[in-house]
N, C-alpha and C positions, 0 to 999 in steps of 0.2 A: 389402763395401766394396772399392773399387778401390785397389789397392796400388801402381799405377804412378806414378812420379814425373812431374809435368807438365814439359813442355819449357820453359815459362816461367811466371812468376808474374804474373798480371794487375796492371797498375800501380795500379788502384783498391784492390785487396786489399792491396797493399804499404803504401800510405799509411794504410789503415785500421789495419793491424797496428802501424805505426810510432806512430800517434796513441795507440792503446790502450796500447802498451808504455811510453809516456812517463809514464803514470799508475802503472805497476807498478814499473819499475826502469830507471834510465838504462843499465844494463849490457845490457838486453835489446834496445836499439836497434841496436847495432853489427852483430850477426849478421843482422838483418833487412835492413840496408842492403846487406850482402854478398850476401844471398839475392836481392835485387832485381837486382843487377848480374849475378849468375850466371845468372838466368833471363831475361835481356833478350831481347826479341823480335827475330826476324831483321830486322824493318824498321829496327832501329837501325843496320844496316850496309849495307842495300841499298835501292834505289829501284825499285819495280816499275811498269812502264808497258806494259800489254798483254803482248806476247810478248818484251819487252826488259827486261833487268835490268842496273842500273848500281850501282856502289859510290857511297856517299855522298861528298860533296865533302870533308868533314873527313878521311875515311879516305885519300883520294888526296893531300890536302895534307900529312898527317902522314907518309905514305910518301915523298913527294918531299923533304920537309925532312930526314928521317932519312938518306936516301941521299946527300944533299948534305953532311951533317955527318959521317957516319961515314967513317973512312979505312981501318979494318981490313978486309981482304978476307974473312976468316972471318966477321966480324960482318955484313958486307953479304950474305953467303950465307945467314945466318940470317934476315935481314930479308926477302930475296927469297923464301925458303921460306915464311915466315909470310904474306907478301902473296899468294903463289901459292895458299895455302890458302883465301883469300877470293875472289881473282880468278877461280878456276876455276869458281865457282858463278855467275858473272855474264858478261856479254858484254864482256870486258875484254882481249881479245887485243892490241889496239893500245896500250891503256893500259899493260899489262904490259911490252910492248916499249919504250915510251917511257921508263918509269921505271927499268927494269932493264937495257935494252939486249939482252935475250934474247927469243927467239921462244918463245911458249907453244904447243907442238905438241899436236895431237890424238892420242890413243892410237892410233887407226886409222892415222895417218900414219907411226907408228914402225915398223910392219911386224914386230913381235915377237910371239912366242907361247911358250907353256909348253914347255920342253924337259926331259922327265923324265930323271932320272939314269940309269935303267935302259935308256934308249933305246927303250922300247916305246911304241907308239902308244896314244893315248887316244881313245875314240870317244864321241860324245854319245848321250844316250837311255838309258832303263832297260834292264836285262837281262831277257830273256824266254826261256822254255823252248822248245827246238826243237820239242817236241811241240805247242805252241800254234801253230806255223807250218805244220803239215802241210796240204797241199792249198790253201794260200793263195798268191796271187801276191805276190812281194816283189822288191825291187831290192837286189842285193848291191853295196855301195859300196867296201868295203876289208876287210882282215883283218890279224891279227897272230898270230904263232906263239910258242910257248915261254912261255905264260902259266901261272903257278902259281895253282891254286884249292884250295878245301877238298876237292874231289873228286879231286884229283891234279895232278901236274905236266904240263908240256908240252901244255897245252890250246891250241886255236886259238880266237881271239876274232874273230867275224865281225860287221862293221857292216852293217846293212841298213836299208831304208826300207819301212815298211808303211803303206798308206793315207796317205802323205805325211808320216808321223811317223818319227823316227829310233829305232831299237832296236839291240840287239846280243845275240848268243847265243854260248855256249861249246860246243865240240864236241871230242870225242876221236877223231873219225872220221879215220882215215888216208886214206881214199878222198876225203873232202871236202877235206882239206888238200892232197892231191896235185892235185886239180882246180883249186883256187885258185892253186896255184903255177904251173900250166900257163897259166892265164888271165893271171897277172901278167906272164908273158913275152911275151904278145901285145900288139901296139900297140893302144891304146885298148880294152883288155880290160875294164877297170872304168870305170863300173858296168855291170852286166848284169841283165836280168830273168830270173827263174826261179820255179819252184814246187817246194817241198820235198815229197818223197814218202817214205812209210814202207814198208819192205820187211821181211818176216819171213823168217828163215833159221835153220838149225840147230834146236835144241830151244827154241822159243819166243823166240828172240832177235830184236831189231829193229834195223835200221840205217836211217839217213836219207840220202837222196841228192838231188842237184840234178837237175831235169828241164827 
Protein backbone atom coordinates (compact mmCIF):
# COMPACT_ATOMS: atom_id res chain seq x y z
CA UNK A 1 0.00 0.00 0.00
CA UNK A 2 1.27 3.45 -0.89
CA UNK A 3 1.89 5.50 2.24
CA UNK A 4 2.59 8.82 0.51
CA UNK A 5 0.15 11.59 1.35
CA UNK A 6 -1.56 12.99 -1.76
CA UNK A 7 -0.87 16.57 -2.72
CA UNK A 8 -4.59 17.29 -2.86
CA UNK A 9 -7.81 15.44 -2.27
CA UNK A 10 -10.10 15.15 -5.32
CA UNK A 11 -13.21 17.27 -5.00
CA UNK A 12 -15.60 14.38 -5.81
CA UNK A 13 -14.06 12.25 -3.07
CA UNK A 14 -14.44 15.13 -0.61
CA UNK A 15 -18.14 15.49 -1.21
CA UNK A 16 -18.63 11.72 -1.02
CA UNK A 17 -16.98 11.59 2.40
CA UNK A 18 -18.94 14.61 3.57
CA UNK A 19 -22.23 13.03 2.52
CA UNK A 20 -21.35 9.72 4.13
CA UNK A 21 -20.19 11.45 7.34
CA UNK A 22 -23.54 13.21 7.71
CA UNK A 23 -25.13 9.84 8.39
CA UNK A 24 -22.48 8.88 10.92
CA UNK A 25 -21.77 11.89 13.10
CA UNK A 26 -22.06 15.67 12.71
CA UNK A 27 -18.65 16.02 14.36
CA UNK A 28 -17.02 14.09 11.53
CA UNK A 29 -17.88 16.76 8.97
CA UNK A 30 -15.63 19.59 10.21
CA UNK A 31 -12.27 17.78 9.82
CA UNK A 32 -13.17 16.79 6.27
CA UNK A 33 -14.00 20.38 5.35
CA UNK A 34 -10.56 21.42 6.61
CA UNK A 35 -9.03 18.52 4.69
CA UNK A 36 -10.66 19.71 1.47
CA UNK A 37 -9.20 23.20 1.95
CA UNK A 38 -5.79 21.85 2.91
CA UNK A 39 -5.45 19.78 -0.24
CA UNK A 40 -6.86 22.35 -2.60
CA UNK A 41 -5.66 22.02 -6.17
CA UNK A 42 -3.06 24.47 -7.53
CA UNK A 43 -5.71 25.58 -10.06
CA UNK A 44 -7.45 27.34 -7.15
CA UNK A 45 -4.73 30.02 -7.24
CA UNK A 46 -3.39 30.02 -10.82
CA UNK A 47 -4.69 30.19 -14.38
CA UNK A 48 -2.69 28.16 -16.89
CA UNK A 49 -2.73 29.16 -20.55
CA UNK A 50 -0.07 27.39 -22.58
CA UNK A 51 3.32 28.64 -21.44
CA UNK A 52 1.82 31.55 -19.46
CA UNK A 53 0.75 31.39 -15.79
CA UNK A 54 -1.35 34.05 -14.07
CA UNK A 55 -2.77 34.52 -10.59
CA UNK A 56 -6.53 34.35 -10.30
CA UNK A 57 -8.43 37.64 -10.22
CA UNK A 58 -9.66 37.23 -6.65
CA UNK A 59 -6.07 36.77 -5.41
CA UNK A 60 -4.98 40.02 -7.07
CA UNK A 61 -8.05 41.91 -5.81
CA UNK A 62 -7.55 40.69 -2.24
CA UNK A 63 -3.91 41.73 -2.27
CA UNK A 64 -4.70 45.19 -3.66
CA UNK A 65 -7.43 45.66 -1.05
CA UNK A 66 -5.18 44.61 1.82
CA UNK A 67 -2.31 46.86 0.70
CA UNK A 68 -4.71 49.82 0.61
CA UNK A 69 -6.21 49.08 4.03
CA UNK A 70 -3.09 48.23 6.02
CA UNK A 71 -1.08 51.14 7.40
CA UNK A 72 1.57 49.28 9.42
CA UNK A 73 4.89 48.97 7.58
CA UNK A 74 5.69 45.64 9.23
CA UNK A 75 2.29 44.23 8.33
CA UNK A 76 2.77 45.33 4.72
CA UNK A 77 6.11 43.52 4.63
CA UNK A 78 4.37 40.35 5.79
CA UNK A 79 1.73 40.76 3.08
CA UNK A 80 4.35 41.35 0.40
CA UNK A 81 6.30 38.28 1.49
CA UNK A 82 3.16 36.17 1.37
CA UNK A 83 2.19 37.53 -2.05
CA UNK A 84 5.73 36.98 -3.35
CA UNK A 85 5.43 33.32 -2.37
CA UNK A 86 2.61 32.94 -4.91
CA UNK A 87 3.72 35.48 -7.51
CA UNK A 88 7.14 33.89 -8.02
CA UNK A 89 5.43 30.79 -9.44
CA UNK A 90 3.61 32.81 -12.09
CA UNK A 91 4.41 35.46 -14.71
CA UNK A 92 3.69 38.31 -12.33
CA UNK A 93 6.73 40.61 -12.30
CA UNK A 94 4.74 43.66 -13.43
CA UNK A 95 1.82 42.81 -11.16
CA UNK A 96 4.11 42.46 -8.15
CA UNK A 97 5.68 45.86 -8.87
CA UNK A 98 2.26 47.49 -9.36
CA UNK A 99 0.86 46.22 -6.06
CA UNK A 100 3.95 46.49 -3.88
CA UNK A 101 6.09 49.14 -5.58
CA UNK A 102 9.07 46.79 -5.55
CA UNK A 103 10.93 45.01 -8.32
CA UNK A 104 10.85 41.21 -8.21
CA UNK A 105 14.38 40.35 -9.30
CA UNK A 106 15.57 37.12 -10.80
CA UNK A 107 18.17 35.27 -8.70
CA UNK A 108 20.65 35.32 -11.59
CA UNK A 109 20.43 39.13 -11.70
CA UNK A 110 21.56 39.44 -8.07
CA UNK A 111 25.06 38.18 -8.82
CA UNK A 112 25.51 36.45 -5.46
CA UNK A 113 27.06 33.09 -4.72
CA UNK A 114 27.89 30.94 -1.72
CA UNK A 115 30.83 32.31 0.30
CA UNK A 116 32.18 29.56 2.62
CA UNK A 117 33.25 30.68 6.09
CA UNK A 118 36.63 28.97 5.72
CA UNK A 119 37.34 30.87 2.50
CA UNK A 120 38.04 27.65 0.58
CA UNK A 121 36.79 27.10 -2.96
CA UNK A 122 34.08 24.53 -3.66
CA UNK A 123 34.16 22.67 -6.96
CA UNK A 124 31.30 20.89 -8.74
CA UNK A 125 31.28 17.22 -9.65
CA UNK A 126 31.99 13.98 -7.79
CA UNK A 127 35.37 13.08 -6.31
CA UNK A 128 37.42 10.62 -8.32
CA UNK A 129 40.61 8.70 -7.48
CA UNK A 130 43.68 9.98 -9.28
CA UNK A 131 44.43 6.36 -10.21
CA UNK A 132 41.33 6.36 -12.44
CA UNK A 133 42.74 9.32 -14.39
CA UNK A 134 46.06 7.80 -15.40
CA UNK A 135 46.72 8.02 -19.16
CA UNK A 136 43.46 9.90 -19.76
CA UNK A 137 43.29 13.41 -21.29
CA UNK A 138 41.76 15.90 -18.85
CA UNK A 139 41.36 19.65 -18.46
CA UNK A 140 42.55 21.17 -15.18
CA UNK A 141 40.23 24.04 -14.28
CA UNK A 142 41.33 25.22 -10.81
CA UNK A 143 42.67 24.04 -7.46
CA UNK A 144 42.56 24.72 -3.74
CA UNK A 145 45.22 24.00 -1.11
CA UNK A 146 45.13 23.25 2.61
CA UNK A 147 42.16 20.87 2.49
CA UNK A 148 41.64 18.54 5.46
CA UNK A 149 40.56 14.99 4.60
CA UNK A 150 40.27 11.60 6.33
CA UNK A 151 43.62 10.67 4.80
CA UNK A 152 45.38 13.71 6.26
CA UNK A 153 45.66 17.49 6.35
CA UNK A 154 47.04 19.93 3.81
CA UNK A 155 45.71 18.11 0.75
CA UNK A 156 45.34 19.81 -2.62
CA UNK A 157 41.91 19.64 -4.29
CA UNK A 158 42.07 19.81 -8.08
CA UNK A 159 39.03 20.61 -10.24
CA UNK A 160 39.09 18.91 -13.63
CA UNK A 161 36.93 18.14 -16.63
CA UNK A 162 36.86 14.67 -18.18
CA UNK A 163 34.80 13.89 -21.26
CA UNK A 164 32.94 17.16 -20.76
CA UNK A 165 31.92 16.30 -17.17
CA UNK A 166 33.21 18.02 -13.99
CA UNK A 167 35.22 16.00 -11.48
CA UNK A 168 37.70 16.65 -8.69
CA UNK A 169 40.49 14.72 -7.03
CA UNK A 170 42.63 15.08 -3.90
CA UNK A 171 46.40 14.78 -3.90
CA UNK A 172 49.19 15.07 -1.37
CA UNK A 173 51.81 15.47 -4.11
CA UNK A 174 54.13 18.37 -3.37
CA UNK A 175 55.27 18.27 -7.00
CA UNK A 176 51.74 18.69 -8.38
CA UNK A 177 51.02 21.47 -5.91
CA UNK A 178 54.18 23.31 -6.93
CA UNK A 179 53.33 23.04 -10.64
CA UNK A 180 49.79 24.30 -10.05
CA UNK A 181 51.13 27.30 -8.12
CA UNK A 182 53.50 28.14 -10.98
CA UNK A 183 50.66 27.94 -13.51
CA UNK A 184 48.49 30.16 -11.31
CA UNK A 185 51.07 32.95 -11.61
CA UNK A 186 50.99 32.76 -15.40
CA UNK A 187 48.52 34.96 -17.31
CA UNK A 188 45.70 32.75 -18.62
CA UNK A 189 47.33 29.68 -17.07
CA UNK A 190 44.02 28.03 -16.23
CA UNK A 191 42.41 25.99 -17.66
CA UNK A 192 44.98 23.75 -19.35
CA UNK A 193 44.97 20.30 -20.95
CA UNK A 194 47.16 17.49 -19.63
CA UNK A 195 47.45 13.74 -19.17
CA UNK A 196 48.33 12.29 -15.77
CA UNK A 197 51.05 9.65 -15.79
CA UNK A 198 52.11 7.24 -13.04
CA UNK A 199 55.82 6.85 -12.24
CA UNK A 200 57.36 4.21 -9.99
CA UNK A 201 60.25 5.16 -7.72
CA UNK A 202 62.03 3.88 -4.63
CA UNK A 203 60.78 0.55 -3.26
CA UNK A 204 57.53 0.11 -5.16
CA UNK A 205 56.29 3.66 -4.57
CA UNK A 206 54.17 5.48 -7.15
CA UNK A 207 53.82 9.14 -7.89
CA UNK A 208 51.51 10.93 -10.34
CA UNK A 209 52.62 13.77 -12.60
CA UNK A 210 51.20 16.12 -15.19
CA UNK A 211 52.50 15.61 -18.72
